[in-house]
MIVEX-372097 format. One record per residue: x, y, z of N, C-alpha, C, O, CB in turn. Coordinates in steps of 0.05 Angstrom, whole numbers, plus 5000, padded with zeros to 4 digits. Atoms other than C-alpha are relative to their C-alpha. Glycine has a CB too. Layout:
XYZXYZXYZXYZXYZ
...
END
This chain:
500749974972642011182515498249785009496349714995498850285005
501750214989639110632558497550125013497650325027501649845020
502549924987631910692581499749865026501449695033497549954981
500450144975629110472647499349704996499649555015497750135015
500550285006627109822613502449854991502349614984497849994978
497650135008634309672595500449994970502349864960500149735011
499850005029633209802521501450264992501550465007497249984986
498949755011636810312478497850174987496150064974502349934979
501949825012632910922458501350144976503650244979499050215021
499049885024633911192388499350305001497150375007498849874974
500549725001634711942382498950074973500350054953502650175006
501349955025629712132328500150294991499950354967497249915001
499749715006630512892332502450105016502450075040497550165006
497749904985637113212349501050264988500450334965502349805000
498949745008640713872345503149975003504149925025498950245016
497250045000648013822325501450234984500650284961500849724989
498649785013652714402308498150214989498650324967501849894978
501949795009646814882303498149914979496650084968501550234991
501850115021643014432254498049815012498849625027501749874978
502150184991636414092269499949764981500049804956497250145001
500050245016636213372245497849815009496949825032502849865001
501950214994631412792242501249734991502949734973497250044988
499050265008632812042238498349904977495849874980499949805025
501450115023630911792169499849705003501949565001501450094974
500450294998627911102178500849864974502049654974497149945007
499450125026628610972104503049994994504049794985498650164978
497149985006635911202097501849925023504249895019500750284991
498550094976638110992167502250195007504450115014501149724995
498049804992641711642180498650265006496250304999502150054978
501249744994640512352205500150174975502150184960501650135023
500249805022638212872155499150265011497850275032498149894978
501049754991636913612162496950015001495649904983501050234981
502950004996629813732188498550134977496250064972499450155026
501449875022628114182129499849824975498649904955501350264993
500350205022628713562084497849795005497449614989502749864995
502150204993623113182119497650044982496850264976499250035030
502549995016617113012076497949835014498449715035500649904971
502350144988610412682090500649715005500049605026497650034982
499350294997612911972078502049955022501749775038501149894973
498050024979618912072123498750055027499349905047502450204996
501349944975614612382177498249775009498249705033498350254997
501750234993609611802175501749765009501049625028498249924976
498250224992615311292178501150055028501349875044502349974979
498949934974618311662237497949985022498549895044501150284999
502250024981611611692272499549715007499249645031497450134989
500450294994610710942265502349895016501949745035499849844973
497650094985617810822290499750105029500349955048502650114987
500449884974616411292348498049855018498549815041499150294997
502150144985610110922369500849725008499849615028497549994984
499350284995613510242367502649975016503349755024500349864974
497350024988620310412399500450215022498950415023502150024979
499249804981623610782456501750214985503550134971501649885024
498749795015625911452429500850235018499850265040498350104977
499249764986629212102450499950234980500050194955502949985012
500049765016628912812424501550225014501150265038497050094993
498649774988633513412436498050235002496450284984502450084983
501749764996629914022465501450244988503950264987499450045030
499049745010630714712435500450185025498650215041498050134979
499549824977634015182485500150304992500750475008502649935013
500149725009633315812443502550104987502450294971499350185023
497449915012640615882424501449784984503449844971501850095022
498650225014642415202395499249964971500349794957499549755015
500750015028639015312328500150284987498650464996497149884996
499849745013641015882282498250044976497350264971502950044992
501649995025637015712219497050035008495949855020500549754983
502849954992630016022228498049804988496149735002499350284993
501850195012626715552179500149735014498049615020500749964970
499750254985629514942215498850035028497549845038502949935002
501149954973627515252282496949974999495849845016500750285010
502950015002620215322259499149724996497249625009499050194978
500750285007619814622229500549825024498749675032501649904976
499350174977623414292288498150045023497149855035502950055008
501749944977619314652341497249884995496049775013499850305004
502750105007612714472306499849705003498049595016499250094972
500150304999614313732298500649915028499349725038502149884979
499250084973617713682366497650025019497249845035502350185010
502249964982611613962402497849794996496649695015498850284996
502050215006607013462367500949735011499349585023499449984970
498950254990611512872383500149995030499649795043502749954988
499849984970612513112455497249955012497049815032501250275008
502750044990605013142465499149714997497949605015498050184984
500750295005604112452435501649835020500549635029500749924971
498450164981609812192480498749995027498749795041502850125002
501449994974605912422541497649825001496849725022499250285007
502450165002599912032517500449744985498549624975497850164987
499350235017603511452482498549755009497349614992503049955001
501350254991600710892525497050024997495649824991500749945030
502849965003593711192524499349974970497249844963499150285010
500450025029594211242447500049714992498349624977502150164985
499850285007596410512442497549855010496449684995502549885012
502450144988590810272489497550064984496049874978499650095029
502449935016585510652450500049874972498049784963499850314997
499750135026588210392384499449705002498149594985502850054988
500550284996588309682410497149935004496049744993501749905024
502850044995581209732435498350044975496549894969498950195023
501549945025578810042370500249784980498249724966501150264988
499650215020581709482328500149725012500949534998502650064985
499950264987581108912378498549784985499649564981498950025028
501650205014575608552340501449914975501549674969497250124993
498750075024579408582275502649845005503349654991500750254983
497650144993585908362308499449715007500749534998501550145024
500750274992582507762340499049834976499549594974497950015022
501150145023579007592275502149894982501849674971498250194984
498050075019585407552235502549875013504449804999500950244984
497750134987590107252287500049704994497949584993499950055031
499950285005592606562271499249845025499849935048502949914991
500950174977589506022315501649755003501149595021497149934997
END
């Protein structure tokens, strides 16, 4: 899907055929959400912060597996909250590390 900036947005969380999935940055494919681990989640978070992304919303009937529903909802809500504050988060991070960034930038 094209964003307003003319870039393609990667769908990092989707629901397909009643199964919740996440985009595995390492394996470059969708995997069931109940297979996500800490390393995959951190890779996905980094990808999310650096790229335009999309996420399928839960409508209450599109997920039959209760374990996947709980995991998906929990992660989705955190990413959705972060999405609303993405630019603020980047700005605060940039300010926090500005001195170090300037110190180590090539001149």
